[in-house]
C-alpha positions, 0 to 999 in steps of 0.5 A: 638557723638557716631560716633566721639567717635568710630572714636577716639577709632579707632585712639587710637587703631592704635596709640598703640603698635602692639599686640603680636603674638598668638600661636594657632591651628585650628583643624577639619577644611577644609583647603585651603593652597593657593598653587593651591591644592584642599582644605583638609577636617578635617585638622589642621593649627598651628601658633606659634610666628607669623608664620605657623608651619604646615598645613594639614591632620595628623597634631596634635595640640601641647600640651598646645597650645590654640585650636580653633575647626574649625568644619564646618569652612574653614581656608585659607591664607589671600588674597593678593591684587596685586593692590589697592589704599587702604589707599590713599583715604577716599572719592573719590570725595573729592580731599582733602581726595584723594591721588590716583594721583598727576596731578599737581605735577612736579614729576612722577616716583619719587612719593612714595605712602608710604608717603601718606598711612593712616592705619586708613582709613575705607576702610582698616578696611572694606577689612581687615574684608573681609579677605584681609591681604596684598596688593600692593598699587599704585598711578595712572598716571596723568600728566605723564605715570609714576604713581610712586613707589608703596608699599607692606602693611599689613592691620593690625589694627596698626599704621605701615602698611608698609611692603616694600616701593618703591616695584615697579614702575607703568607706563601706556601704551596703550590708557591711556599712549597714551593720557597722552604722547601726543595723540599717542602710538608712543609718549608713547613708545618714552617717556618710552624708553627715560626715561629708557635710561636716567635712565640707563645712569644717574646711570652709570654717578653717579657711583651708585652700585646696590642694591639701592632698598628699604629694608623692614620696612624702613619708616624712616623720612629722606627717601625721596624716592631715594638714595641720592647719585643719587640726589647729582650727578653732572653728565651733562645731555642734554637739551632734557631731559624730566625727572627731576633728581629726576624722573631719579634717581627713575627709576635707580632700574627699569633698573637694575632689582632691582624694578619691572616695572608694565605696564598697557596695554590691546591690544595684539599688545601693550603687544608684544611691551612691551615684546620687551623692554627686548631686549633693557633692558634685566634686566628689571623685567616686570609685565603686568597689565590689559592684556584684550587680553592677551590670544592672546599673552599667549604663548609669555607672558609665554615664556618671564616669565612675570606675569599678573595682570588682571580683570577676569570679563572683557568680553566686549570691553569697548575700542578699545584696548579690542575688543578681551576681554573674560572671558576665558582670565585668564583660557587660559593664565594659560593653556599657563603657565602664572602666573596670579593674579586677580586684575587690575585697574577696578573691585576690585581696591577699594574693593579687598575683592570682589576678592573671587567673581571673583575667584568663577566666574572662577570656575563656568566658568570651567563648561561651555562647550567651556569656559576656567575656573580654578579649585577651587585651581587654582582660589584661588591661583590667590587671594593668592599665585600668587599675593604674588609671583608676589610681591616678597613674594612667600612662605611667604604670601598667603600660609599656609606652614611652615615658612609663615607669620601667615596670615589666615582667618577663614570662615563660609563656602566656601570662593568662595561662596557669602554666606560665610564670615570671622569670624576671621582674623589673620595677623602675628599671631595677631587676628584682629578686624573685626568692621568698619564703615559699621558694626557699621552702620549695628548695629545701624540701625538693629532695629527701636529704635529711640534712636540709631538715630543721633541727628537731628537739633534743630529748 
């Protein structure tokens, strides 16, 4: 009964109106601003009206503002997960609670994850308690190489987690795309190019002006995922089309560069083929996902200005497309000038709170002769400002700078050390609850008092 009551209370809390932002100053703390610079000791962070006013040394607390003494504590921006499925599933093995993919759907690119988000998911609460405040949500490709349209969310404890719907499109290439498209990379590339050409032509035939990307905070009930003018177009199309009209319409913002195309790819030669898309579709906004062999094409990636979301601990050839995988992948790409965020589709996809551990590994890697790691500031940026910039929110999320959202985390120690944990979390200047199903189980079984045990069956 206690468990059901706690879940009911959580649901009621989410249904309530969002709390008002708090004005607060945190003083005498070690502050990491998230922009790649080193931490600042004895610094202050000031948040007013849900936004950061000032952060750094020499900053004083405004008169009359509530003050938190951060002595011995660290203050950082909240983590931004560049790719995750938070809010789309409860139990992965139970299909009725899992909206991470739609293998039997007649649609692909038109799928909109915003319609399935569940802000009361315990996975959201657990990662919020771990210091994750923003995330990019995707669905996995299954019946098609296109996974659908992802969303940007916040992890606040309220009923509206959506920041931006239809924020990006995800497509699988490499071995996964080949498997889905018909068994060969030739099939996946033909399918991708046909889809993009069809979307480009469809947008022209429908005479749709630019700027059709979704606005922020627009979860209206009648919003079905694409501009209705595209759906109502009566333009004639050939009989050899592989996309539904709905899917073609969803890809129009991609070919116009209004919606980023996240491409799952690992092998260096596959990366180069993806980069070549820009010759045919010059306005396309690419983001590489995975890129285990990215270091082999780092100069080309940097020259193209394409950012990368990658798994930093992938150092083993788990597939033929990852034969050159190395833990120095991130460091080498950063040295070449590539913007890199920690994420990917393996480690961290379900538990983005573990990103601090992966970032810490990159710092330690820098101390190994011959390896390519990152400085502390660079590593922390891969889980804060870099993913925010890739998602189109540079300077707004993932940093402690004037005008940025009041997303901040107070830690009891260095956040890249496994022994450290958040003690307080703020999103848009609102302090968030840190309790969740895991903490309640911990508290229940902290001692051997049998009165805390759930009622057993009566025989």
